[in-house]
MMTF fields as JSON, N, C-alpha, C and O atoms, coordinates in Angstrom:
{
  "mmtfVersion": "1.0.0",
  "mmtfProducer": "UNKNOWN",
  "numBonds": 519,
  "numAtoms": 520,
  "numGroups": 130,
  "numChains": 1,
  "numModels": 1,
  "chainsPerModel": [1],
  "groupsPerChain": [130],
  "chainIdList": ["A"],
  "bondAtomList": [4, 2, 8, 6, 12, 10, 16, 14, 20, 18, 24, 22, 28, 26, 32, 30, 36, 34, 40, 38, 44, 42, 48, 46, 52, 50, 56, 54, 60, 58, 64, 62, 68, 66, 72, 70, 76, 74, 80, 78, 84, 82, 88, 86, 92, 90, 96, 94, 100, 98, 104, 102, 108, 106, 112, 110, 116, 114, 120, 118, 124, 122, 128, 126, 132, 130, 136, 134, 140, 138, 144, 142, 148, 146, 152, 150, 156, 154, 160, 158, 164, 162, 168, 166, 172, 170, 176, 174, 180, 178, 184, 182, 188, 186, 192, 190, 196, 194, 200, 198, 204, 202, 208, 206, 212, 210, 216, 214, 220, 218, 224, 222, 228, 226, 232, 230, 236, 234, 240, 238, 244, 242, 248, 246, 252, 250, 256, 254, 260, 258, 264, 262, 268, 266, 272, 270, 276, 274, 280, 278, 284, 282, 288, 286, 292, 290, 296, 294, 300, 298, 304, 302, 308, 306, 312, 310, 316, 314, 320, 318, 324, 322, 328, 326, 332, 330, 336, 334, 340, 338, 344, 342, 348, 346, 352, 350, 356, 354, 360, 358, 364, 362, 368, 366, 372, 370, 376, 374, 380, 378, 384, 382, 388, 386, 392, 390, 396, 394, 400, 398, 404, 402, 408, 406, 412, 410, 416, 414, 420, 418, 424, 422, 428, 426, 432, 430, 436, 434, 440, 438, 444, 442, 448, 446, 452, 450, 456, 454, 460, 458, 464, 462, 468, 466, 472, 470, 476, 474, 480, 478, 484, 482, 488, 486, 492, 490, 496, 494, 500, 498, 504, 502, 508, 506, 512, 510, 516, 514],
  "bondOrderList": [1, 1, 1, 1, 1, 1, 1, 1, 1, 1, 1, 1, 1, 1, 1, 1, 1, 1, 1, 1, 1, 1, 1, 1, 1, 1, 1, 1, 1, 1, 1, 1, 1, 1, 1, 1, 1, 1, 1, 1, 1, 1, 1, 1, 1, 1, 1, 1, 1, 1, 1, 1, 1, 1, 1, 1, 1, 1, 1, 1, 1, 1, 1, 1, 1, 1, 1, 1, 1, 1, 1, 1, 1, 1, 1, 1, 1, 1, 1, 1, 1, 1, 1, 1, 1, 1, 1, 1, 1, 1, 1, 1, 1, 1, 1, 1, 1, 1, 1, 1, 1, 1, 1, 1, 1, 1, 1, 1, 1, 1, 1, 1, 1, 1, 1, 1, 1, 1, 1, 1, 1, 1, 1, 1, 1, 1, 1, 1, 1],
  "groupList": [{"groupName": "MET", "atomNameList": ["N", "CA", "C", "O"], "elementList": ["N", "C", "C", "O"], "formalChargeList": [0, 0, 0, 0], "bondAtomList": [1, 0, 2, 1, 3, 2], "bondOrderList": [1, 1, 2], "singleLetterCode": "M", "chemCompType": "L-PEPTIDE LINKING"}, {"groupName": "ASP", "atomNameList": ["N", "CA", "C", "O"], "elementList": ["N", "C", "C", "O"], "formalChargeList": [0, 0, 0, 0], "bondAtomList": [1, 0, 2, 1, 3, 2], "bondOrderList": [1, 1, 2], "singleLetterCode": "D", "chemCompType": "L-PEPTIDE LINKING"}, {"groupName": "GLY", "atomNameList": ["N", "CA", "C", "O"], "elementList": ["N", "C", "C", "O"], "formalChargeList": [0, 0, 0, 0], "bondAtomList": [1, 0, 2, 1, 3, 2], "bondOrderList": [1, 1, 2], "singleLetterCode": "G", "chemCompType": "PEPTIDE LINKING"}, {"groupName": "PHE", "atomNameList": ["N", "CA", "C", "O"], "elementList": ["N", "C", "C", "O"], "formalChargeList": [0, 0, 0, 0], "bondAtomList": [1, 0, 2, 1, 3, 2], "bondOrderList": [1, 1, 2], "singleLetterCode": "F", "chemCompType": "L-PEPTIDE LINKING"}, {"groupName": "ASN", "atomNameList": ["N", "CA", "C", "O"], "elementList": ["N", "C", "C", "O"], "formalChargeList": [0, 0, 0, 0], "bondAtomList": [1, 0, 2, 1, 3, 2], "bondOrderList": [1, 1, 2], "singleLetterCode": "N", "chemCompType": "L-PEPTIDE LINKING"}, {"groupName": "LYS", "atomNameList": ["N", "CA", "C", "O"], "elementList": ["N", "C", "C", "O"], "formalChargeList": [0, 0, 0, 0], "bondAtomList": [1, 0, 2, 1, 3, 2], "bondOrderList": [1, 1, 2], "singleLetterCode": "K", "chemCompType": "L-PEPTIDE LINKING"}, {"groupName": "VAL", "atomNameList": ["N", "CA", "C", "O"], "elementList": ["N", "C", "C", "O"], "formalChargeList": [0, 0, 0, 0], "bondAtomList": [1, 0, 2, 1, 3, 2], "bondOrderList": [1, 1, 2], "singleLetterCode": "V", "chemCompType": "L-PEPTIDE LINKING"}, {"groupName": "TYR", "atomNameList": ["N", "CA", "C", "O"], "elementList": ["N", "C", "C", "O"], "formalChargeList": [0, 0, 0, 0], "bondAtomList": [1, 0, 2, 1, 3, 2], "bondOrderList": [1, 1, 2], "singleLetterCode": "Y", "chemCompType": "L-PEPTIDE LINKING"}, {"groupName": "TRP", "atomNameList": ["N", "CA", "C", "O"], "elementList": ["N", "C", "C", "O"], "formalChargeList": [0, 0, 0, 0], "bondAtomList": [1, 0, 2, 1, 3, 2], "bondOrderList": [1, 1, 2], "singleLetterCode": "W", "chemCompType": "L-PEPTIDE LINKING"}, {"groupName": "LEU", "atomNameList": ["N", "CA", "C", "O"], "elementList": ["N", "C", "C", "O"], "formalChargeList": [0, 0, 0, 0], "bondAtomList": [1, 0, 2, 1, 3, 2], "bondOrderList": [1, 1, 2], "singleLetterCode": "L", "chemCompType": "L-PEPTIDE LINKING"}, {"groupName": "SER", "atomNameList": ["N", "CA", "C", "O"], "elementList": ["N", "C", "C", "O"], "formalChargeList": [0, 0, 0, 0], "bondAtomList": [1, 0, 2, 1, 3, 2], "bondOrderList": [1, 1, 2], "singleLetterCode": "S", "chemCompType": "L-PEPTIDE LINKING"}, {"groupName": "ALA", "atomNameList": ["N", "CA", "C", "O"], "elementList": ["N", "C", "C", "O"], "formalChargeList": [0, 0, 0, 0], "bondAtomList": [1, 0, 2, 1, 3, 2], "bondOrderList": [1, 1, 2], "singleLetterCode": "A", "chemCompType": "L-PEPTIDE LINKING"}, {"groupName": "GLU", "atomNameList": ["N", "CA", "C", "O"], "elementList": ["N", "C", "C", "O"], "formalChargeList": [0, 0, 0, 0], "bondAtomList": [1, 0, 2, 1, 3, 2], "bondOrderList": [1, 1, 2], "singleLetterCode": "E", "chemCompType": "L-PEPTIDE LINKING"}, {"groupName": "PRO", "atomNameList": ["N", "CA", "C", "O"], "elementList": ["N", "C", "C", "O"], "formalChargeList": [0, 0, 0, 0], "bondAtomList": [1, 0, 2, 1, 3, 2], "bondOrderList": [1, 1, 2], "singleLetterCode": "P", "chemCompType": "L-PEPTIDE LINKING"}, {"groupName": "CYS", "atomNameList": ["N", "CA", "C", "O"], "elementList": ["N", "C", "C", "O"], "formalChargeList": [0, 0, 0, 0], "bondAtomList": [1, 0, 2, 1, 3, 2], "bondOrderList": [1, 1, 2], "singleLetterCode": "C", "chemCompType": "L-PEPTIDE LINKING"}, {"groupName": "ILE", "atomNameList": ["N", "CA", "C", "O"], "elementList": ["N", "C", "C", "O"], "formalChargeList": [0, 0, 0, 0], "bondAtomList": [1, 0, 2, 1, 3, 2], "bondOrderList": [1, 1, 2], "singleLetterCode": "I", "chemCompType": "L-PEPTIDE LINKING"}, {"groupName": "THR", "atomNameList": ["N", "CA", "C", "O"], "elementList": ["N", "C", "C", "O"], "formalChargeList": [0, 0, 0, 0], "bondAtomList": [1, 0, 2, 1, 3, 2], "bondOrderList": [1, 1, 2], "singleLetterCode": "T", "chemCompType": "L-PEPTIDE LINKING"}, {"groupName": "HIS", "atomNameList": ["N", "CA", "C", "O"], "elementList": ["N", "C", "C", "O"], "formalChargeList": [0, 0, 0, 0], "bondAtomList": [1, 0, 2, 1, 3, 2], "bondOrderList": [1, 1, 2], "singleLetterCode": "H", "chemCompType": "L-PEPTIDE LINKING"}, {"groupName": "ARG", "atomNameList": ["N", "CA", "C", "O"], "elementList": ["N", "C", "C", "O"], "formalChargeList": [0, 0, 0, 0], "bondAtomList": [1, 0, 2, 1, 3, 2], "bondOrderList": [1, 1, 2], "singleLetterCode": "R", "chemCompType": "L-PEPTIDE LINKING"}],
  "groupTypeList": [0, 1, 2, 3, 4, 1, 5, 6, 4, 4, 7, 3, 1, 8, 9, 5, 5, 10, 11, 6, 6, 12, 12, 9, 13, 1, 2, 14, 3, 10, 15, 11, 16, 13, 3, 0, 1, 10, 17, 4, 1, 2, 9, 6, 6, 7, 6, 10, 18, 1, 2, 1, 16, 7, 5, 3, 10, 1, 1, 11, 7, 15, 15, 10, 1, 9, 18, 6, 10, 2, 6, 4, 6, 1, 10, 4, 15, 4, 5, 12, 18, 15, 5, 18, 15, 11, 18, 10, 7, 4, 6, 1, 6, 6, 1, 1, 12, 9, 16, 0, 10, 11, 12, 1, 2, 4, 3, 4, 6, 18, 9, 17, 9, 3, 15, 11, 11, 0, 6, 11, 9, 10, 14, 15, 11, 4, 13, 17, 5, 1],
  "groupIdList": [1, 2, 3, 4, 5, 6, 7, 8, 9, 10, 11, 12, 13, 14, 15, 16, 17, 18, 19, 20, 21, 22, 23, 24, 25, 26, 27, 28, 29, 30, 31, 32, 33, 34, 35, 36, 37, 38, 39, 40, 41, 42, 43, 44, 45, 46, 47, 48, 49, 50, 51, 52, 53, 54, 55, 56, 57, 58, 59, 60, 61, 62, 63, 64, 65, 66, 67, 68, 69, 70, 71, 72, 73, 74, 75, 76, 77, 78, 79, 80, 81, 82, 83, 84, 85, 86, 87, 88, 89, 90, 91, 92, 93, 94, 95, 96, 97, 98, 99, 100, 101, 102, 103, 104, 105, 106, 107, 108, 109, 110, 111, 112, 113, 114, 115, 116, 117, 118, 119, 120, 121, 122, 123, 124, 125, 126, 127, 128, 129, 130],
  "secStructList": [7, 2, 2, 2, 2, 2, 2, 2, 2, 2, 2, 2, 2, 2, 2, 2, 2, 2, 7, 3, 3, 3, 3, 7, 6, 6, 1, 7, 3, 3, 3, 3, 3, 3, 3, 3, 7, 6, 6, 1, 7, 3, 3, 3, 3, 3, 3, 3, 3, 3, 6, 6, 3, 3, 3, 3, 3, 7, 6, 6, 2, 2, 2, 2, 2, 2, 2, 2, 6, 6, 7, 7, 6, 6, 1, 2, 2, 2, 2, 2, 2, 2, 2, 2, 2, 2, 2, 2, 6, 6, 7, 3, 3, 3, 6, 6, 3, 3, 3, 3, 3, 3, 3, 4, 4, 4, 2, 2, 2, 2, 2, 2, 2, 2, 2, 2, 2, 2, 2, 2, 2, 2, 4, 4, 4, 1, 7, 7, 7, 7],
  "xCoordList": [141.016, 141.161, 142.416, 142.418, 143.489, 144.713, 144.477, 144.997, 143.698, 143.406, 142.659, 142.9, 141.758, 141.01, 141.93, 141.877, 142.77, 143.724, 144.638, 144.992, 145.023, 145.851, 145.119, 145.71, 143.822, 143.037, 142.968, 143.115, 142.748, 142.693, 144.053, 144.129, 145.112, 146.454, 146.761, 147.422, 146.285, 146.476, 145.752, 146.257, 144.566, 143.831, 144.649, 144.797, 145.176, 145.95, 147.246, 147.692, 147.853, 149.036, 148.669, 149.392, 147.547, 147.075, 146.821, 147.191, 146.192, 145.882, 147.161, 147.221, 148.177, 149.455, 150.117, 150.663, 150.065, 150.693, 149.923, 150.504, 148.627, 147.774, 147.776, 147.452, 148.131, 148.172, 149.515, 150.57, 149.453, 150.668, 150.812, 149.947, 151.908, 152.187, 153.229, 154.254, 152.945, 153.861, 154.04, 153.069, 155.289, 155.54, 155.385, 155.947, 154.62, 154.352, 155.36, 155.992, 155.517, 156.499, 156.315, 157.284, 155.082, 154.829, 155.086, 154.813, 155.61, 155.905, 154.76, 154.921, 153.611, 152.476, 152.633, 153.548, 151.737, 151.749, 150.394, 149.366, 150.403, 149.158, 149.182, 150.216, 148.024, 147.862, 146.796, 145.605, 147.245, 146.306, 145.865, 146.668, 144.589, 144.064, 143.455, 143.157, 143.275, 142.595, 141.073, 140.363, 140.573, 139.133, 138.598, 139.274, 137.392, 136.818, 135.638, 134.923, 135.45, 134.26, 133.133, 133.265, 132.041, 130.88, 131.115, 130.308, 132.211, 132.541, 133.691, 134.23, 134.057, 135.194, 136.534, 137.466, 136.615, 137.887, 138.503, 137.796, 139.814, 140.487, 140.441, 140.564, 140.264, 140.211, 141.613, 142.42, 141.882, 143.18, 142.981, 142.101, 143.813, 143.804, 145.086, 146.172, 144.948, 146.111, 146.368, 145.444, 147.636, 147.99, 149.054, 150.101, 148.757, 149.741, 150.015, 149.237, 151.136, 151.516, 151.9, 152.603, 151.417, 151.779, 152.139, 151.26, 153.422, 153.862, 153.46, 153.835, 152.687, 152.22, 150.847, 150.286, 150.31, 148.967, 149.027, 149.737, 148.268, 148.125, 146.751, 145.79, 146.663, 145.375, 145.137, 145.955, 144.01, 143.59, 142.67, 141.891, 142.768, 141.922, 141.629, 142.432, 140.471, 140.163, 140.358, 140.045, 140.874, 141.091, 139.79, 139.797, 138.68, 137.332, 136.867, 135.954, 137.479, 137.132, 135.699, 134.952, 135.317, 134.021, 132.858, 131.983, 132.831, 131.711, 131.707, 130.642, 132.873, 132.951, 132.425, 131.708, 132.784, 132.32, 130.806, 130.151, 130.252, 128.8, 128.126, 127.126, 128.685, 128.138, 128.161, 127.157, 129.321, 129.462, 128.491, 128.041, 128.173, 127.263, 125.801, 124.914, 125.544, 124.166, 123.498, 122.302, 124.228, 123.651, 123.66, 124.694, 122.51, 122.417, 122.906, 122.115, 124.215, 124.803, 124.458, 124.745, 123.843, 123.483, 122.051, 121.644, 121.283, 119.924, 120.011, 120.949, 119.055, 119.063, 119.087, 119.797, 118.312, 118.255, 119.615, 120.083, 120.257, 121.553, 122.663, 123.577, 122.599, 123.585, 123.53, 124.56, 122.315, 122.152, 122.595, 123.245, 122.252, 122.636, 124.159, 124.707, 124.829, 126.295, 126.897, 127.811, 126.384, 126.891, 126.691, 127.585, 125.503, 125.187, 126.114, 126.638, 126.308, 127.188, 128.618, 129.285, 129.091, 130.46, 130.646, 131.644, 129.696, 129.791, 129.833, 130.496, 129.132, 129.107, 130.497, 130.743, 131.399, 132.785, 133.769, 134.985, 133.231, 134.039, 134.816, 135.911, 134.245, 134.86, 134.164, 132.946, 134.953, 134.417, 134.298, 135.061, 133.33, 133.19, 133.352, 132.521, 134.428, 134.724, 134.954, 135.9, 134.077, 134.183, 134.332, 135.219, 133.468, 133.409, 134.562, 134.622, 135.46, 136.603, 136.323, 135.939, 136.517, 136.441, 137.77, 138.828, 137.72, 138.946, 138.783, 137.673, 139.912, 139.945, 141.349, 142.329, 141.445, 142.744, 143.044, 142.14, 144.337, 144.777, 146.109, 146.809, 146.432, 147.729, 148.341, 147.696, 149.585, 150.273, 149.442, 149.368, 148.823, 148.101, 146.813, 146.337, 146.229, 144.962, 145.009, 143.973, 146.214, 146.378, 145.699, 144.944, 145.956, 145.431, 143.907, 143.285, 143.319, 141.858, 141.237, 140.242, 141.815, 141.279, 141.4, 140.479, 142.52, 142.665, 141.596, 140.992, 141.367, 140.336, 138.957, 138.204, 138.633, 137.34, 137.213, 136.145, 138.296, 138.26, 137.968, 137.139, 138.647, 138.408, 136.98, 136.318, 136.51, 135.133, 134.127, 133.119, 134.399, 133.514, 133.517, 132.468, 134.685, 134.762, 133.916, 133.187, 134.013, 133.234, 131.738, 130.949, 131.355, 129.932, 129.357, 128.258, 130.092, 129.592, 129.541, 128.646, 130.472, 130.467, 129.211, 128.728, 128.689, 127.505, 126.238, 125.237, 126.262, 125.1, 124.809, 123.655, 125.857, 125.696, 124.931, 124.203, 125.075, 124.428, 123.775, 124.223, 122.714, 122.102, 121.475, 120.924, 121.569, 120.972, 119.453, 118.905, 118.796, 117.335, 116.799, 117.242, 115.834, 115.216, 114.127, 113.495],
  "yCoordList": [-38.738, -37.298, -36.817, -35.722, -37.627, -37.206, -36.982, -36.024, -37.855, -37.698, -36.406, -35.747, -36.052, -34.805, -33.606, -32.659, -33.634, -32.541, -32.364, -31.24, -33.477, -33.397, -32.653, -31.843, -32.94, -32.266, -30.76, -29.955, -30.393, -28.969, -28.317, -27.224, -28.984, -28.449, -28.343, -27.398, -29.304, -29.244, -28.044, -27.4, -27.751, -26.569, -25.304, -24.465, -25.166, -23.976, -23.91, -22.821, -25.054, -25.075, -24.59, -23.792, -25.076, -24.648, -23.146, -22.45, -22.652, -21.232, -20.394, -19.387, -20.814, -20.091, -20.127, -19.124, -21.276, -21.405, -20.633, -20.186, -20.483, -19.852, -18.332, -17.668, -17.776, -16.317, -15.814, -16.357, -14.768, -14.201, -12.766, -11.923, -12.504, -11.169, -10.513, -11.108, -9.275, -8.545, -7.133, -6.458, -6.697, -5.305, -4.435, -4.728, -3.365, -2.464, -1.314, -1.056, -0.626, 0.454, 1.56, 2.21, 1.771, 2.838, 2.404, 3.157, 1.193, 0.7, -0.052, -0.61, -0.074, -0.841, -2.291, -2.625, -3.129, -4.536, -4.914, -4.364, -5.861, -6.476, -7.928, -8.594, -8.396, -9.798, -10.379, -10.114, -11.173, -11.873, -13.121, -14.014, -13.174, -14.272, -15.351, -15.097, -16.543, -17.585, -17.458, -18.279, -16.44, -16.258, -15.528, -14.668, -15.871, -15.384, -14.467, -14.581, -13.546, -12.715, -13.455, -14.635, -12.761, -13.419, -13.811, -14.54, -13.339, -13.694, -14.696, -14.968, -15.238, -16.162, -15.51, -16.173, -14.21, -13.505, -13.464, -13.274, -13.642, -13.627, -12.253, -11.232, -12.237, -10.979, -10.565, -11.392, -9.273, -8.718, -7.669, -6.814, -7.751, -6.778, -5.962, -6.514, -4.651, -3.76, -3.307, -2.939, -3.338, -3.01, -1.916, -2.043, -0.844, 0.217, 0.288, -0.201, 0.908, 0.983, 2.413, 3.09, 2.847, 4.161, 3.96, 3.894, 3.866, 3.59, 2.197, 1.214, 2.114, 0.823, 0.431, -0.584, 1.221, 0.972, 0.541, 1.131, -0.497, -0.984, -0.564, -0.494, -0.289, 0.016, -0.977, -1.109, -1.675, -2.579, -1.805, -0.957, -2.102, -1.456, -2.448, -3.332, -2.278, -3.05, -2.188, -2.62, -0.969, -0.022, 0.23, 0.407, 0.243, 0.489, -0.595, -0.359, -1.761, -2.831, -3.341, -3.446, -3.654, -4.315, -3.428, -3.883, -2.179, -1.293, -1.037, -1.019, -0.841, -0.654, -1.884, -1.765, -3.061, -4.296, -4.445, -4.919, -4.048, -4.089, -3.186, -3.564, -1.994, -1.063, -1.706, -1.7, -2.262, -2.891, -4.057, -4.359, -4.709, -5.857, -5.445, -6.298, -4.134, -3.659, -3.345, -3.056, -3.392, -3.065, -1.546, -0.901, -0.987, 0.453, 0.723, 0.758, 0.912, 1.1, 2.458, 2.71, 3.346, 4.673, 4.75, 5.776, 3.671, 3.684, 3.618, 3.036, 4.202, 4.22, 2.817, 2.554, 1.921, 0.551, -0.123, -0.737, -0.018, -0.664, 0.029, -0.635, 1.359, 2.061, 1.529, 1.24, 1.406, 0.897, -0.555, -0.948, -1.33, -2.746, -2.89, -3.687, -2.13, -2.164, -1.729, -2.375, -0.628, -0.141, -1.185, -1.43, -1.796, -2.778, -3.991, -4.455, -4.495, -5.656, -5.278, -6.018, -4.147, -3.707, -3.531, -3.982, -2.882, -2.663, -3.968, -4.057, -4.981, -6.261, -6.905, -7.798, -6.455, -6.937, -5.854, -6.03, -4.745, -3.591, -2.952, -2.424, -3.005, -2.412, -1.086, -0.968, -0.093, 1.209, 1.28, 0.643, 2.067, 2.344, 3.846, 4.625, 4.248, 5.667, 5.89, 5.359, 6.68, 6.956, 5.658, 5.539, 4.71, 3.416, 2.47, 1.362, 2.884, 2.049, 1.373, 2.031, 0.062, -0.648, -0.47, -0.668, -0.094, 0.089, -0.464, -0.605, -0.771, -1.226, -0.992, -1.17, -0.598, -0.425, -1.626, -2.295, -1.891, -3.0, -2.634, -1.728, -3.358, -3.224, -4.605, -5.601, -4.671, -5.968, -7.002, -8.158, -6.605, -7.54, -8.087, -9.133, -7.395, -7.876, -8.001, -8.158, -7.932, -7.967, -9.192, -9.056, -10.371, -11.616, -11.652, -11.965, -11.331, -11.374, -10.317, -10.574, -9.145, -8.052, -8.364, -8.078, -8.945, -9.322, -10.344, -10.25, -11.307, -12.316, -11.656, -11.968, -10.75, -10.065, -9.223, -9.166, -8.577, -7.738, -8.575, -8.201, -9.7, -10.589, -11.13, -11.209, -11.5, -12.003, -10.937, -11.249, -9.678, -8.582, -8.427, -8.201, -8.547, -8.451, -9.541, -9.275, -10.752, -11.866, -11.603, -11.758, -11.206, -10.972, -9.857, -9.989, -8.77, -7.653, -8.011, -7.559, -8.8, -9.228, -10.028, -9.996, -10.737, -11.586, -10.778, -11.336, -9.476, -8.64, -8.666, -8.565, -8.802, -8.793, -10.003, -9.901, -11.135, -12.363, -13.07, -14.142, -12.476, -13.143, -14.47, -14.614, -15.425, -16.748, -16.617, -16.057, -17.123, -17.079, -18.485, -19.331, -18.725, -20.057, -20.193, -21.245],
  "zCoordList": [-133.144, -133.05, -133.783, -134.346, -133.781, -134.456, -135.941, -136.513, -136.572, -137.992, -138.274, -139.286, -137.382, -137.558, -137.371, -138.156, -136.346, -136.132, -137.338, -137.693, -137.969, -139.171, -140.283, -140.997, -140.422, -141.451, -141.185, -142.105, -139.942, -139.586, -139.834, -140.394, -139.42, -139.648, -141.142, -141.574, -141.928, -143.379, -143.98, -144.9, -143.452, -143.919, -143.651, -144.539, -142.44, -142.109, -142.911, -143.271, -143.192, -144.067, -145.473, -146.07, -145.989, -147.301, -147.305, -148.251, -146.25, -146.158, -146.209, -146.914, -145.461, -145.459, -146.835, -147.293, -147.482, -148.799, -149.873, -150.861, -149.672, -150.685, -150.61, -151.595, -149.474, -149.336, -149.855, -149.527, -150.667, -151.249, -150.75, -150.988, -150.063, -149.535, -150.428, -150.759, -150.809, -151.688, -151.152, -150.81, -151.083, -150.705, -151.938, -152.993, -151.797, -152.904, -152.899, -151.875, -154.022, -154.109, -153.065, -152.673, -152.619, -151.641, -150.199, -149.265, -150.017, -148.671, -148.022, -146.937, -148.671, -148.17, -148.63, -149.384, -148.167, -148.548, -149.108, -148.712, -150.037, -150.485, -150.033, -150.067, -149.613, -149.231, -150.156, -149.998, -151.119, -151.995, -151.252, -150.982, -150.927, -150.115, -151.017, -152.184, -150.472, -151.25, -151.197, -151.776, -150.51, -150.38, -151.603, -152.167, -152.005, -153.254, -153.016, -152.021, -153.963, -153.939, -154.661, -154.986, -154.905, -155.519, -156.971, -157.547, -157.579, -158.96, -159.024, -160.097, -157.877, -157.757, -158.085, -158.537, -157.852, -157.946, -156.559, -155.57, -156.478, -155.186, -154.541, -155.218, -153.245, -152.502, -152.071, -151.648, -152.187, -151.826, -150.739, -150.833, -149.708, -148.627, -148.742, -148.915, -148.644, -148.652, -147.227, -146.501, -146.834, -145.449, -145.454, -146.088, -144.732, -144.522, -143.027, -142.209, -142.695, -141.284, -140.944, -141.694, -139.794, -139.264, -137.796, -136.936, -137.521, -136.149, -135.739, -136.38, -134.658, -134.143, -134.682, -134.269, -135.592, -136.102, -137.566, -138.38, -137.873, -139.236, -139.751, -138.984, -141.027, -141.645, -142.767, -143.678, -142.695, -143.758, -144.698, -144.262, -145.977, -146.977, -148.099, -148.398, -148.705, -149.914, -151.156, -152.266, -150.978, -152.075, -152.844, -154.062, -152.11, -152.652, -153.633, -154.424, -153.587, -154.523, -154.346, -155.319, -153.114, -152.885, -153.318, -154.054, -152.876, -153.231, -154.739, -155.357, -155.332, -156.789, -157.519, -158.513, -157.022, -157.643, -157.516, -158.444, -156.382, -156.221, -157.256, -157.866, -157.445, -158.451, -159.838, -160.551, -160.214, -161.531, -161.684, -162.79, -160.573, -160.595, -160.625, -160.637, -160.637, -160.733, -159.415, -159.391, -158.324, -157.02, -156.862, -157.037, -156.532, -156.288, -154.868, -153.925, -154.725, -153.391, -152.803, -151.633, -153.599, -153.112, -152.594, -152.048, -152.76, -152.21, -150.689, -150.144, -150.018, -148.55, -147.962, -146.99, -148.553, -148.041, -148.157, -147.198, -149.318, -149.497, -148.717, -148.229, -148.589, -147.752, -146.323, -145.714, -145.801, -144.433, -144.335, -143.366, -145.314, -145.33, -145.323, -144.561, -146.157, -146.227, -144.902, -144.39, -144.342, -143.044, -141.947, -141.136, -141.934, -140.891, -140.979, -139.967, -142.186, -142.355, -141.987, -141.263, -142.469, -142.162, -140.658, -140.095, -140.016, -138.561, -137.787, -136.753, -138.279, -137.555, -137.514, -136.703, -138.382, -138.391, -137.902, -137.983, -137.4, -136.962, -138.111, -137.915, -139.293, -140.482, -140.767, -140.631, -141.162, -141.534, -143.05, -143.776, -143.518, -144.949, -145.112, -144.644, -145.78, -145.987, -147.479, -148.062, -148.085, -149.526, -150.333, -151.178, -150.064, -150.755, -150.422, -150.955, -149.565, -149.189, -147.851, -146.884, -147.8, -146.532, -145.822, -146.418, -144.544, -143.778, -142.373, -141.861, -141.771, -140.386, -139.859, -140.583, -138.612, -137.964, -137.093, -136.593, -136.918, -136.067, -135.441, -135.892, -134.399, -133.744, -133.644, -133.975, -133.187, -133.102, -132.342, -132.758, -131.246, -130.391, -130.967, -130.525, -131.956, -132.526, -134.049, -134.695, -134.618, -136.073, -136.691, -137.654, -136.157, -136.745, -136.748, -137.763, -135.615, -135.51, -136.404, -137.081, -136.406, -137.224, -138.719, -139.484, -139.136, -140.538, -140.917, -141.986, -140.051, -140.3, -140.434, -141.356, -139.516, -139.569, -140.839, -141.447, -141.232, -142.428, -143.666, -144.496, -143.786, -144.933, -144.896, -145.931, -143.717, -143.593, -144.015, -144.649, -143.665, -144.077, -145.596, -146.2, -146.209, -147.665, -148.321, -149.277, -147.813, -148.364, -148.168, -149.1, -146.957, -146.655, -147.52, -148.057, -147.654, -148.459, -149.941, -150.656, -150.396, -151.794, -152.123, -153.255, -151.143, -151.362, -151.617, -152.066, -151.34, -151.638, -153.136, -153.551, -153.945, -155.403, -155.903, -156.89, -155.257, -155.69, -154.51, -154.104, -153.953, -152.803, -153.201, -154.292, -152.305, -152.549, -152.496, -151.546, -153.493, -153.526, -153.542, -154.32, -152.668, -152.607, -153.646, -153.745]
}
């Protein structure tokens, strides 16, 4: 079991080393994650803070990328699909921007869910076909 725990701990060490946090001129932060979209581009989360509340944003990257990839994000079927996937992670879609709020007590879990939503929504562009 110790060898397995080492592997898990090594994964989390890699994850910490692979994420790059940068403070932006407007006082917000960007988190460049090691997670990839459907084009193998790294996903970036933008974080702003208002008092005790944090706001995560993708700066409308995912929906814009779907459009560029040829997905008709304005069709009723795809609008519903995007909403359903986003809701399953408690993520909001406002004017093509993915957003989520968090507080100190749930920041970690919410950040994880937000990144997972970005990955899941990105997969709409290249669904696996059998």
